[in-house]
Structure formats: structure tokens, C-alpha cells
N, C-alpha and C positions, 0 to 999 in steps of 0.2 A: 268898766270894760265895755267895749263896743262889739256888737254882734251883727251879722248880716245873714239873713236866711233867704236862699233862692227858692222860690215857690211859684206855682201857678196861682192865678186869682182864686179867691175863695169859692169852693163848690161844696155845698152841703152834702151831696151824695158821694163824695170822694173822701173816705176816711183818711187816706194818706195826706191829702191837702189840708184837711181839717186839723190833723195833728201838727203840721208845721206852723199853721197860724196860731194854734193854741200854745205851742212851744214859744213862739215870739211873745205872746201875752204873758206867759209865766216868767220868762227871762226878765221882761220889763218890770214885773211885779216884785222881783227880787232886787231892784235898785240898779240894774244894768240898763244899757241902751241898746235895744235890738230893733233892726229895721228890715223891711222886706224889699227884695229885688225880684221882679217878676220875670218869668221866662215862658216862652211859647213852646209847649211840648211837641216834639217830633221824633219818631223812632230813629230817624237819620240825624245823628248828633250834629252833623255839619250844618243842618238847617235850623237849629235851635237859635232863637233870638232872645236876648235879655234886654229888659227895659224897665224904666221907673215911671210911676204915675201916682198922682194924688187923687185919682178918681175914687170916690167913696164906695161905689158899687163893687169894686174889686176886693173889698175887705168886709169882714163881719164887724159891724159897728159896735157890737157889744164887747169886742176884744181890743186890747191896746196893741195895735199892729201898725205902727207908722211906716210909711214907705221911706226908702232912702232918699234923701234930698239931693238935688242937683249939685250943690256946692260940696257935698261929701263924696262925689264920684271922682275920686283922685287916688293915686297910688299910696299916698301917705296915710289916708284914712283906712283904706283896705288893708294895707300892710300891718296895721296895728289892731285890726279887728279879727274876730273869729268868724269864719264863713262856714255856714252849714249848707252843703249841697245834698239834695236828694239823689237817689240812685238813678233817676232819669237824666241826670246831668253828667255828661262825659267830660273828663279832663278837669281843667281849672280855668274856666273862661274869665274869671275876675282876677286872675293872677294873684290869688291870696297866698299868704305865707302860713296861716294857721287854719287848718281845714278839718271839719267834722263831716264824715260821710253818713248820711242817714239812709238806712236800707229799709225800704218798705216792701221790697221783693228781693229775691236772690239776685246778686250782681249780674247785670247784663240781660235780664229777662225782658225789661221794658225798652231796651235799646238793642234789638237784634242786629247782629253784624258788627257791633261795637263792643270792645272789651272795657269793662270798668276797672281801670288800673288804680289801685289804692296804694299810695306811698307808705313807707314804713313809719313816717312821722305823722300820719293822719289818724284821727280818732274815729273809730267805727262805732256808730250808734245804730243798733238794730231794732226793728219793730218786734221781732220774734227770735227766739233761740234757734228756729229751724232755718233761718235765712243765711246764717254765716257760722262757720265752724268755731270761730274764736273772736266774737265782738268784744269791744271794751266795755260796753254797757248795753242793756236791753230796756226799752221803754214800751212794753206792750200796752196798747191802748185799743180796746174794742168796746168802748163805752156805749151803752144803749140808752138813748133818750127815753124819758119816762113815757112819752106818748106812744112808744111801741109796745109797752107792757100790756099783755092780755089781762082783761078784767072781767068780772061777772056781767057787766053791762054789754060786753062785746058778743058778737055772733059766734056760737060754738063752732069749732072746725067742722063737725059732722054736718052742719047746716049750710055750709058755704058751697058756692058753685063757680067762683072766680079763680082761674088759674093764670099765673103770671110767668112770663118768659124773660130771663135776664142773660145777656151775653157778657157784659162787662169786659174784663181783660181777656176773656176766653177767645174772643175773635182774633187775638194776636197769635194764637197757637193752634187753632183748629177751625174748620168750617162750621159756622153756626147757622142753623136753619131758623126760619121764622115759622111759627105755628099759628095757623089762621084762627084757631079757637082760643087763643090766649091773649092776654094784654101784655104788650111789650113795654118793659120799663128799661130806660137807658140811663147812662151816667149823667145825662143832662135833663132828664124828665122822669118824674115830676121835679120841679125846681126846689121844692121845700121838703124838709124831713117830715113835717106834720102831714102833708099830702101823701107822702110815701107810707106813713104809718096807717093812714085811713085805708089805703089799698091793701096793705099786708094783713090788716085785721079782717078784711073781707076775703082774703086769699085762702084757698085750700092747699094748692101745691105751687111752690116756686121752682120752676125748671131753670136751674142755674148752670151756665157754662163757665162760670168763674169760681173755682174752688177756694180762692183766697180773697174773699170779699166780705165786708162786714154785713152786707145785706142778707147773707145766709143766717147770721146770728140774729139779726133783727126780725127775720121771718119767723124763727123759732119763738122769739119773745112775743110775737104777735099771734101765735097760735097756728101758724102755717107750717107745712112740712117741706123743707128744701129737698129737691131731687137733684142730685149731682149727676149731670149728663156726661161729665168727663172730669179728669183730674189734672191734665196737662197745665202747666209744666211741672207740677208736683207729682209725688206719689201719694196714694191714699194713706200710707203709713206715716208720711210726713205731716199731712193735715191732721191726722189723729194724734200725733205727738206734740202738737203745738200747745200753747199755754192753756187753752180751754179744754184740751183733751178731746176724745171722740165725741162729736156732737150728734144729736138725733137727726137722722137724715135717711133718705131713700137713695137708691143708686140705679141709674139707667143701665140696662144690659144690652139689648139689641132689638132689631125689628125682624119679625118673622110672620108670614101669612097675614100681612096687613095689620099686625098688632105690634105696638111698641112695648117691650117687656122690661120690667124693672122690679126692684125689691125694696119695699118700704115697711116690711113687717105688718102689712095690712092687706085686706082683700077687697079691692074696689076697682072700678073701671072709670077712666077719665077720657073724654073725647078730645083729641088733639088732631087737627087737620084731617078730620074724617076717619081717623084710626082710633082704636081703643088702646089705652095704656093699661096693661095688666100688671098689678103689683101682687106678687105671690108671696106666701109665707115662707116658702123654701127657696132660697136663692139658688142653691146648687141644682135643684130640679129644673128651675126656670132657665138657668144658664145652659144646662145640657140640652134643652129643647131648642136653643137658638143656634143657628148656624150662619145666618146672614148678618153682616155688620150693618150699622146704620149708614145709609148713603144720603147725604143732605146737600142741597144746593147751597153754594157759598153765599153768606150774607154780605150785603154791601158794607163797605167800611164806614165806620162812624166818623163824622167830621171832627176833625181835631181843633202913649207917652213919649217917652224919649228912649231911643234905643242905645244900648251900651255896646261899645266895640269889643 
């Protein structure tokens, strides 16, 4: 059986992309033939480009993920193959007859303005039970590399003074500010997971605007406390009902009198952009004291072989 997976080039800091490359490797290990076709992500589906390349830097060399070869780019090969599209791909650009839709997010979230139409004969493969009401199968994968695991040799959280800011996919749904006294980590930096683990093991608080990101779990494993600055496009109850259940985390509440208030079941102050962040034991008391919502300057947008027609 031949398989084709449409994916972006390998990025260590994107769990969704890593899963698709690992899935290709697993399918090949079971005696099938699975190939990669790359696409360039764009929220505007009409501007997405599909292409093939044998450039080694586009793949993880430890995985068996061969690219689709030029001589197989024909309707006969594609018609007889099973094609896996991630949720960032709208429609059926390869004109496949056997389609699997892999949902790493709720349908349509990563392609605003475009509806992800799923045909009755398409197989729905979901990353989590909270992403679709009735998927055919779920392959939840939030694996944590060993390098993230907090150990006795690592700096205790109470002795840390590095705070990290992460926007991730949150910038698609809300205005994300930059905090001058935090280290900004993006989806393209640092480039390696080992480098990210070093930072998280030195991190006290991870201020995250992306509630649906594996970095939140990695931060906990490394001994840091993720502070959820917002939950869009999910509800807090949905995040808490995912496969891992409610995770240890703090929650941003509001800004008042020059202080950013939140609740993390701790009593400490953290300096961010000249203001104090106050985490109170009693969330209700803190919330009732706050009347002004957070107003932040919009963050600048992150930058986003042979082409297939």
C-alpha cells in the first residue's frame, strides 16, 4: 500500500509537524510505502503551495521519511494511494480518492475564513478527543523528550529568575504583547529541542498565549510553571478535559494599578516590563479587585523543489 503525507518541513518545535513525520516513519516500518509532499503554510488556503524536494535538511535524518519522487507525481499513483492531509490544508489539492484528515486543531482554526469540508468517505484522525465530536480514531501524542525531565542536578524552581514568553498560535486569535523582561521563544527559535530544554530548566514562569501547545507540558516537566495568558480559541474546560486532564498552571487575570494580576496558587512577584505580576492564593479575591482588562500593543506577525499544480 502506498501512502502520501502532506506536511511542512520538519520543525522540532512543532509537535503537529513532528507527529506527521513520525507517522510516515511508522507506516514505512510496517512494510508499506509512505512518502512526503511538502506544503508552504498560509492561513489563506488559496496561497498554499505544494512541492517536492529531496533536500535532506527538510527531514529528520533519523526517521524513514522519503519524499515523493517526481516520477510518482501522476494521477495513477495518487489515485491508488492513501493521502493524509493535516487540518491546515483546505480541500483536496492532490485530487486524491482516498483521504485521511489529520486534525491537530479544531477544523478551521488554523485557516481563518476557510471552512474545512470533510467528505463522508474521508477518515478523520484526531490528535485529541476535544477536537472533533466523532473522529474515527484518536492518536494523542504529547511525548516529552527525556532532556526536558527535571532532575536533582537541575536548578530548583525557587532559585530561578528567567521568565519566558511564548506566543505560538495565540497570535492568530488575540493581540500578543512582548514583555521586555522576558526571553521570547518562538516556533522557530531555539532551533533544537535540547536548547529549548536548557532554557525551560532555567525558567521560572512560562507566559504562554497558546493554550494548545506541547511547550506547556514540556515546561511542567522541566520544573517551570506555565501561566496561561488566555485560552482562545478554546475554553478552559476543554483544555482541562483533554487526554492529560487538568495540568498544573497559573492563569492571567487582569491589569490594575500598574500590576498584572494572576493566580498560580503561589505568593510571589515577578517583574515584567516594569510592572509587578502578583499571583494571589485566592483567585476570586484577586479577580474581584480587577476592573481593567489587559490592553496590549499588537505583536508583529511571525514570518511564515518542484511545485505541484
